[in-house]
C-alpha positions in Angstrom: -43.3 -16.0 50.9 -43.2 -14.4 47.5 -39.4 -15.0 47.1 -39.8 -18.8 47.1 -40.7 -19.2 43.4 -38.2 -16.6 42.3 -35.3 -19.0 41.8 -37.3 -21.6 39.8 -38.7 -18.7 37.7 -35.2 -17.4 37.0 -34.0 -20.9 36.1 -37.0 -21.3 33.7 -36.3 -17.9 32.2 -32.6 -18.8 31.6 -33.5 -22.2 30.2 -35.9 -20.5 27.8 -33.2 -18.1 26.7 -30.7 -20.9 26.3 -33.2 -22.8 24.2 -33.9 -19.8 22.0 -30.2 -19.3 21.6 -29.8 -22.9 20.7 -32.5 -22.7 18.0 -30.8 -19.6 16.5 -27.4 -21.3 16.7 -28.6 -24.4 14.9 -30.0 -22.2 12.1 -26.7 -20.3 11.9 -24.6 -23.5 11.6 -25.7 -24.0 8.0 -22.7 -23.2 5.7 -25.1 -21.4 3.3 -26.5 -19.3 6.1 -22.9 -18.6 7.3 -22.0 -17.4 3.8 -24.9 -15.0 3.6 -24.5 -13.7 7.1 -20.7 -13.1 6.7 -21.2 -11.4 3.4 -24.0 -9.2 4.6 -22.3 -8.3 7.9 -19.1 -7.3 6.1 -21.0 -5.2 3.6 -22.8 -3.4 6.4 -19.5 -2.7 8.2 -17.9 -1.6 4.9 -20.8 0.8 4.3 -20.3 2.3 7.8 -16.6 2.8 7.3 -17.2 4.6 4.0 -20.3 6.6 4.9 -19.9 7.4 8.6 -16.2 8.4 8.7 -14.5 11.2 6.9 -11.0 9.9 7.3 -8.9 6.7 7.0 -6.5 5.0 9.3 -2.7 5.2 9.2 -2.6 2.0 7.0 -5.3 3.3 4.6 -3.4 6.6 4.2 -0.1 4.9 3.8 -1.5 2.7 1.0 -3.0 5.6 -0.9 0.4 7.4 -0.6 2.4 4.5 -1.9 0.0 3.6 -4.7 0.9 6.8 -6.6 3.4 4.6 -8.4 4.4 1.0 -9.0 7.7 0.1 -7.4 9.3 -3.2 -6.5 9.4 -2.0 -2.9 8.1 0.7 -0.6 10.7 0.8 2.1 11.6 -2.4 4.1 9.1 -2.2 6.8 6.6 -4.4 4.8 6.9 -6.2 1.4 4.9 -4.6 -1.4 2.2 -7.0 -2.5 -0.7 -5.3 -0.7 0.3 -2.0 -2.3 0.3 -3.7 -5.7 -3.3 -4.8 -5.1 -4.2 -1.3 -4.1 -2.7 0.1 -7.3 -4.9 -2.4 -9.2 -8.0 -1.4 -7.3 -7.4 2.4 -7.6 -6.8 2.0 -11.4 -10.2 0.2 -11.6 -12.2 2.3 -9.2 -10.3 5.5 -8.8 -7.9 6.7 -6.1 -10.3 6.8 -3.2 -10.5 5.8 0.4 -13.5 3.6 -0.4 -11.4 1.6 -2.9 -8.7 0.9 -0.3 -11.3 -0.1 2.3 -13.2 -2.3 -0.1 -10.1 -4.3 -1.0 -9.5 -5.0 2.7 -13.0 -6.2 3.2 -12.8 -8.4 0.1 -9.8 -10.0 1.7 -11.6 -10.4 5.0 -14.5 -12.1 3.2 -12.0 -14.4 1.4 -10.4 -15.3 4.7 -13.7 -16.4 6.3 -14.5 -18.6 3.3 -11.0 -19.9 3.2 -11.3 -20.8 6.8 -14.6 -22.6 6.1 -12.8 -24.6 3.4 -10.1 -25.6 5.8 -12.6 -26.4 8.6 -14.5 -28.8 6.4 -11.3 -30.8 6.1 -10.7 -31.1 9.8 -14.1 -31.0 11.6 -16.5 -33.8 12.1 -19.4 -32.3 10.0 -20.5 -29.1 8.3 -22.1 -27.7 11.4 -18.8 -27.9 13.3 -16.9 -26.6 10.3 -19.2 -23.6 10.2 -18.6 -22.8 13.8 -14.9 -23.2 13.4 -14.9 -20.8 10.4 -16.9 -18.2 12.4 -14.3 -18.1 15.3 -12.7 -14.9 14.0 -15.9 -13.1 15.0 -14.9 -13.7 18.5 -11.4 -12.3 18.1 -11.0 -8.6 18.8 -8.0 -8.2 16.6 -9.9 -9.5 13.5 -13.5 -8.6 14.2 -12.8 -5.0 15.3 -9.2 -3.9 14.8 -8.9 -5.3 11.3 -12.0 -3.5 10.1 -10.4 -0.2 11.2 -6.7 -0.3 11.1 -4.9 -3.2 9.4 -3.9 -3.8 5.8 -0.9 -6.2 5.3 -2.0 -8.3 8.3 -5.4 -8.9 6.7 -3.7 -10.0 3.5 -1.5 -12.2 5.6 -4.5 -14.1 7.1 -5.9 -14.7 3.6 -2.6 -15.9 2.1 -1.8 -18.2 5.1 -5.2 -19.9 4.6 -4.7 -20.2 0.8 -1.2 -21.7 1.4 -2.6 -24.3 3.8 -5.4 -25.2 1.5 -2.9 -25.9 -1.3 -0.9 -28.2 0.9 -4.0 -30.0 2.1 -5.1 -30.5 -1.5 -1.7 -31.8 -2.4 -2.1 -34.4 0.4 -5.5 -35.4 -0.9 -4.9 -35.4 -4.7 -1.1 -35.0 -5.4 -2.0 -33.0 -8.6 0.6 -30.8 -10.2 -1.8 -27.8 -10.3 -1.8 -27.7 -6.5 2.0 -27.8 -6.3 2.1 -24.8 -8.7 -0.6 -23.1 -6.6 1.4 -23.7 -3.5 4.5 -22.2 -5.1 2.6 -19.1 -6.1 0.9 -18.7 -2.7 4.3 -19.0 -1.0 5.7 -16.3 -3.2 2.8 -14.0 -2.5 3.1 -14.7 1.2 6.7 -13.7 1.3 5.7 -10.5 -0.4 3.0 -9.9 2.2 4.5 -9.9 5.7 7.8 -11.2 7.0 6.1 -13.4 9.7 4.6 -15.4 6.9 7.9 -17.2 6.8 7.2 -18.5 10.3 3.8 -19.9 9.2 5.2 -21.4 6.0 8.2 -23.0 7.7 6.1 -24.3 10.5 3.7 -25.8 8.0 6.4 -27.7 6.2 7.9 -28.9 9.5 4.5 -30.2 10.5 4.0 -31.9 7.1 7.3 -33.8 7.5 5.9 -35.6 10.6 3.0 -37.2 8.5 3.8 -40.0 6.2 1.3 -38.9 3.5 2.5 -35.3 3.3 6.1 -36.4 3.6 5.7 -38.6 0.6 4.0 -35.9 -1.4 6.8 -33.4 -0.6 9.3 -35.9 -1.9 7.5 -36.1 -5.3 9.2 -34.6 -8.4 6.2 -32.2 -8.6 7.7 -30.3 -5.7 9.9 -28.5 -8.2 6.8 -26.3 -9.0 7.5 -24.6 -5.7 10.3 -22.8 -7.5 7.6 -20.5 -8.8 7.8 -18.8 -5.4 11.4 -17.7 -6.1 10.4 -16.0 -9.4 7.7 -14.1 -7.5 10.0 -13.0 -4.7 13.1 -12.2 -6.8 12.3 -8.6 -7.7 11.6 -7.6 -4.1 14.7 -9.5 -2.9 16.9 -7.5 -5.3 15.2 -4.3 -4.1 15.7 -5.1 -0.5 19.4 -6.0 -1.1 20.0 -2.6 -2.7 18.3 -0.7 0.2 19.7 -2.5 3.2 21.9 0.5 4.0 18.8 2.6 4.8 17.3 -0.1 7.1 17.4 2.0 10.2 15.7 4.9 8.5 12.9 2.9 7.1 12.1 1.1 10.3 11.7 4.4 12.1 13.4 5.8 15.2 13.5 2.4 17.1 17.1 1.1 17.1 17.8 -2.2 15.4 20.0 -3.4 18.3 18.7 -2.8 21.8 19.7 -3.7 25.3 20.9 -7.3 25.9 19.4 -9.0 29.0 20.8 -11.9 31.1 19.7 -15.3 30.0 17.1 -15.9 32.8 15.6 -12.5 32.2 15.5 -13.1 28.5 13.7 -16.4 29.0 11.2 -14.8 31.4 10.6 -12.0 28.9 10.1 -14.5 26.1 7.4 -16.4 28.0 5.7 -13.2 29.1 5.7 -11.7 25.6 4.4 -14.9 24.1 1.6 -15.1 26.6 0.7 -11.4 26.3 0.5 -11.6 22.5 -1.3 -14.8 22.5 -3.9 -13.6 25.0 -4.4 -10.3 23.1 -4.8 -12.0 19.8 -7.1 -14.8 21.0 -9.4 -12.7 23.2 -12.3 -13.0 23.8 -12.7 -16.3 21.9 -10.3 -17.9 24.3 -12.9 -17.5 27.1 -15.7 -18.8 25.0 -13.8 -21.9 24.1 -13.0 -22.5 27.8 -16.7 -22.1 28.8 -18.4 -24.0 25.9 -16.0 -26.8 25.3 -14.2 -27.7 28.6 -13.8 -31.3 27.6 -11.7 -30.4 24.6 -9.1 -28.7 26.9 -8.2 -32.0 28.5 -5.9 -34.6 26.7 -8.1 -37.0 24.8 -7.5 -40.2 22.9 -9.4 -39.3 19.8 -9.0 -40.4 16.1 -8.3 -37.1 14.4 -8.1 -36.5 10.6 -4.6 -36.1 9.2 -5.2 -32.5 8.3 -6.2 -31.7 12.0 -3.0 -33.4 13.2 -1.0 -31.3 10.7 -2.5 -28.1 12.0 -1.8 -29.2 15.6 1.9 -29.6 14.8 1.9 -26.3 12.8 0.6 -24.3 15.7 3.0 -26.0 18.2 5.9 -25.3 15.8 4.9 -21.6 15.4 4.8 -21.3 19.2 8.3 -22.7 19.6 9.7 -20.5 16.9 8.3 -17.3 18.6 9.6 -18.5 22.0 13.1 -19.0 20.5 13.0 -15.7 18.6 11.9 -13.7 21.6 14.5 -15.4 23.7 17.3 -14.7 21.2 16.1 -11.1 20.7 16.0 -10.2 24.4 19.3 -12.1 25.1 21.2 -10.4 22.4 19.3 -7.1 22.0 19.1 -7.7 18.2 15.6 -7.5 16.7 13.7 -6.3 19.7 12.3 -3.4 17.6 10.5 -6.0 15.4 8.7 -7.6 18.3 5.1 -6.6 17.9 1.7 -8.2 18.5 1.1 -8.2 14.7 3.4 -11.2 14.6 0.7 -13.4 16.1 -1.7 -13.1 13.2 -0.2 -16.3 11.9 -2.1 -18.0 14.7 -5.4 -17.4 12.9 -6.1 -21.1 12.8 -5.8 -21.7 16.5 -9.5 -21.2 17.5 -10.8 -23.0 14.5 -8.4 -25.9 15.3 -9.8 -26.1 18.8 -13.4 -26.1 17.7 -12.5 -28.9 15.1 -10.9 -30.9 17.9 -14.0 -30.5 20.1 -16.1 -31.8 17.2 -14.7 -35.2 17.6 -15.7 -35.3 21.3 -19.3 -36.3 21.9 -19.6 -34.4 25.2 -18.9 -31.1 23.4 -21.9 -31.4 21.0 -24.7 -29.9 23.1 -22.9 -26.6 23.5 -22.4 -26.0 19.8 -25.6 -24.1 18.9 -25.3 -21.8 21.9 -21.7 -21.2 21.0 -22.7 -20.2 17.5 -25.4 -17.8 18.9 -22.8 -16.2 21.2 -20.5 -15.6 18.2 -23.4 -14.1 16.3 -24.1 -11.8 19.3 -20.5 -10.6 19.3 -20.6 -10.0 15.6 -23.7 -7.8 15.9 -21.8 -5.6 18.4 -19.4 -4.4 15.8 -21.8 -2.4 13.6 -23.4 -0.8 16.7 -20.0 0.1 18.1 -18.9 1.6 14.8 -22.0 3.8 14.8 -21.2 5.0 18.4 -17.5 5.6 17.4 -18.6 7.7 14.5 -21.0 9.8 16.5 -19.0 10.2 19.7 -15.4 9.9 18.5 -14.5 13.6 18.6 -15.8 13.8 22.2 -14.6 10.5 23.6 -11.3 9.9 21.8 -8.0 11.7 22.4 -7.1 11.4 18.7 -10.2 10.7 16.6 -8.3 10.1 13.4 -11.3 8.7 11.5 -13.3 11.9 12.2 -10.8 14.4 10.7 -12.7 16.5 8.1 -10.5 15.9 5.1 -13.1 16.8 2.5 -13.6 20.2 4.2 -9.8 20.6 4.5 -9.4 19.9 0.8 -12.1 22.5 -0.1 -10.5 25.1 2.1 -7.1 24.5 0.5 -8.6 24.9 -3.0 -10.4 28.1 -1.9 -7.0 29.4 -0.6 -5.7 29.0 -4.2 -4.1 25.6 -4.5 -5.0 23.8 -7.8 -2.4 21.2 -8.5 1.3 20.5 -7.9 3.1 18.8 -5.0 1.5 18.5 -1.5 3.9 18.1 1.3 2.4 16.7 4.6 3.5 16.1 8.1 1.7 12.9 9.0 1.9 13.3 12.8 -0.3 12.7 14.6 -2.8 12.4 11.8 -2.1 10.7 8.4 -2.8 13.7 6.1 -0.9 12.4 3.0 -3.1 9.6 1.7 -6.3 11.1 3.0 -5.8 14.2 1.0 -4.7 12.5 -2.2 -8.2 11.5 -3.5 -9.2 15.2 -3.5 -6.2 16.3 -5.6 -5.9 13.6 -8.4 -3.5 15.7 -10.5 -1.1 16.4 -7.7 1.7 14.3 -6.2 1.8 13.8 -2.4 5.0 13.6 -0.3 5.0 12.7 3.3 7.7 13.7 5.9 6.9 10.4 7.7 7.9 8.4 4.6 10.6 10.4 3.0 12.2 7.3 1.6 9.2 7.1 -0.8 9.2 9.7 -3.6 6.4 9.6 -6.2 7.4 10.2 -9.8 8.1 13.9 -10.6 5.4 15.8 -12.4 5.9 16.5 -16.1 4.7 20.1 -15.9 5.2 22.9 -13.3 2.8 23.2 -10.5 2.3 24.8 -7.1 3.9 23.6 -3.9 1.8 23.2 -0.7 2.9 22.3 2.8 0.2 21.4 5.2 0.3 20.0 8.8 -1.7 19.9 12.0 -1.3 22.9 14.3 -0.3 21.4 17.7 3.0 23.0 18.8 5.9 25.2 17.8 8.4 22.3 17.8 6.4 20.6 15.1 6.4 23.8 13.0 10.3 23.9 13.1 10.4 20.1 12.3 8.1 20.7 9.3 10.3 23.5 8.0 13.4 21.3 8.2 11.7 18.4 6.5 10.3 20.7 3.8 13.7 22.1 3.1 15.0 18.5 2.6 12.2 17.6 0.3 12.1 20.8 -1.8 15.8 21.7 -1.7 15.1 25.2 -0.6 14.0 27.1 2.5 13.6 30.4 0.7 10.3 32.0 1.3 9.3 29.9 4.3 7.1 32.1 6.5 7.6 31.7 10.3 4.0 32.7 10.7 2.1 30.3 8.4 -1.6 30.6 7.6 -4.2 28.5 9.4 -7.4 26.7 8.7 -9.8 25.8 11.5 -12.6 23.3 10.8 -15.2 21.5 12.8 -14.7 17.8 13.4 -17.1 15.4 11.8 -19.5 15.3 13.6 -18.6 18.6 15.4 -20.1 18.4 19.0 -18.4 21.7 19.5 -14.9 20.3 18.7 -12.6 21.7 16.0 -9.2 20.9 14.5 -6.8 23.5 13.1 -4.2 23.1 10.4 -1.3 25.2 9.2 -0.3 25.6 5.6 2.1 27.4 3.3 1.7 27.8 -0.4 4.4 28.5 -3.0 4.3 29.4 -6.7 5.0 27.3 -9.7 8.3 25.6 -9.9 9.5 26.2 -6.3 12.8 24.2 -6.0 12.2 20.6 -6.7 8.6 20.9 -5.3 6.4 21.4 -8.3 
């Protein structure tokens, strides 16, 4: 008898929760509230990254390593613009991990506000535009991974959005300043990530299908796009000079792999596209399916020209990747470059879908609850970072953010190292850039990036080799790499000294390093 009212009570409880979520969502759908919430949330996560973790990611360390000197290129794996920005930040704020992380979060904030700018041009009203701009909060690759690991891909998102804004403004105003801005953004984009070319090319293809944009692109002002060539030229000359070392700079993966039969290549292309798309768009893909089912079906709706442009842009990008993957698997050429990072150029896809839903009346009631769901996902990130910081040494196989670099630096100083050249073996942990802030008068060389050599020191100094103690094979590899770097193997001790330090936090875990120290002027290492 008591079970009878249970179902109505559960329905009423759920309805009350949904109503509360709806009220919260309507409050969050204000662009001004969105701006405050995004800025505050990113500041909180930035503080956690700086204060709770003693180490930086592979990308953070790599940027601190490269930023020892300005060059027109740092290998061929990625173009150099992000490193140039890091050099500027480290000159202003010092060569620190905090400066590198702060730059990334500034770009993330700029991406959210750039997406809001685009969304206002394609959505039915400001509330829908705000929801569209918030969609990266529901993307694991952006809301979580980008806060921990990425560098160039974060800049790629920002530059793609700036490029699109310039084109949309050209369509609206036709002013010369926007043509010039488009040229500059294209040049910066080409110096950011190679897959930017897919976004930029797809954008122009999409524009040629619209009469307004087609007319604007035939205007004499289009000559301002030549600014992009001036921006790209120095790196293009650098890349041309270094093509002979392409295989070295892209790592051990071969440039040319196994060629597959055409049916197998087609199947692999479809599978890879689906896998990458699913990974990049999760879990926002499920939220869009649940909250806006009407928008998934074909609709005869009157869309703004900018929304139609983005629709064609996304379709063109998809076709380009399908063809590229098919070509790569069919010929074996370029398979080593197939990576899920390529799909960061689809950053507009969820926002486009929300904007499309904004023009369908049946989708409107779900909008506030959708906004509340995104807010709930966003709040999980700071909590998860706190857990990762506290439990990383226990739960993770390689807790690279918990490596005690400050303690390692102090131990090396106590062992007698003051300044000179530090040679590191960045496997499995990125020691090079993480150690650099603690030795500002030293140069750091990494065996992982031997193609990059910082400027030689003007005065003699010590030579230090340091690496993680994990097996004897690594010790022999370190010795060989050190000989290549220094030009001498004299004095290399087969029984190097060790330093054992507790992880941060410890929880009974420790990490052990090996090191060797040499006097002033040892070989070319000084």
